[in-house]
C-alpha positions, 0 to 999 in steps of 0.5 A: 683771418684778415689780409696779411701784407708783407713789406719786404725790407731787405733792399733797404739800408739798415737804421731807423729809417727802415721802419717807415716804409712807403706803405706804412706812410700811405696807411698812416696818412689815410683815414684808417685807424692804425695800431703800430707794434714795436716791442722796444720801450723808451727812445732807443735800444741801441745807439752809435755816435754820429761823429766817430760811428762808435756803438754806445757802450757802458763805461763800467761793464762794456754792455750796450746802453739804451736811451729810455728818456734823455740819458743813456742807461746800461742794460746790464748794470744800470749805470747811467750817464748823459748822452755823450760818446765816450770816444770823441765826446760828441753828443750827437747819436744815431738811434739804430733801434728806436723805441716807441717814444721816438717812433711816436714822435717821428710818426707824428711828423710823417702822418701829420697827425697826433700819435699816442704812445702806449706801453704796459707801464702806463695804464692811463694812456688814451687808446682812442686816438686814430694812430697808436704806437706801442709795445705788444701791450697795445694789442690788449688795450685797443679794442678795434682798429682798421689796420695793425702794423708790426714795425719790426717783426724780425725782433720777435722772429729772431728772439733768443728763446725757443718759443719765439716763432709761436709767440710771434704768430700769437701776436699776429693772431691777436692783431687779427682780433683787433682788425677782424676778418676779410669781411671787415676789410681788416689788414695786418702790415708786417715789415720784415727782412725775412719774408719767407719765414714760416711764421709769416707763411702761416699768417699769409695763408691763414694756416697755423699748421704750416708753422706747427709742422716746421716747428715740431721737427725743429724741437725734436731735433733740439730736444725742446718742449713738447718733445721733452719736459723743461723747467727753469730754476731760479732764486737764491737757493737755486744752486743748492737745488741744482746740485741735489738733482739726480743724473736722470735730468740734464742741467744747463746754465746758469744764464746771465740772470743766474737761472738754470734750465732742467730737462728730462725726457717726460714731465713725470720724470722731471717732476719726480726729480725735483720733488725728490731733491731736498728743499734749500733753506733759501727761496727757489722758483721753479717754472715748468715749461717756461714761456720766455725761455 
């Protein structure tokens, strides 16, 4: 494992400036090859009006809007409008959660060096630059680096899915492959407001078992895999399939995407319940132990 350095951001005011710690600026201004990871595409994931401080929302459905490029786009219904406040008409917006496009611009100014943006949508983006910023796709595209910086690891630690902790540790482990071990002076910089989180404790001590013990106890309490078996059912015929399942399984949902979670005490019972249900006429997708739930 490389050296894992925790940058505690609890004392910093919230906002876009909290992404750029003194340690990060020092690193990008050095001669080191640096990869920065931020799982937010576009220019901003959340905005508020600079004049009236109202959070930017969709005029159709009321959901938060994001800024993938120049205009504002609703995450829920896809409604698009110019960058303008609905309350006061101002065009000045503060980016509360800047995306990789905006971060690349700001890091270019801070580092006084060109910064390349890399996401999973652009396979042609060059990855040989000294400083690269991108979503987790950058960890697959870049072969080697002196340092990897997680600009906002709390987004991964607090993600609304039960595998969030293990996936966050997986990202740090993937970054460790890029920078190499301590013999190569590899370094991972993690910016967080949760410095005592079990994932970061496991990474700092190079001991994944520190997370396993805590996470397994949590999943036993909440009845989540691998303690129980879980499946995600979606598609046009999902509701029909769910209605035909027997009482031996527990059904939760539907969620915002129209999908259900089906839980059973063990995989054999779950498989038998799904197999015994009549096949709907419409298409159904069944994901066993879904990765992103």
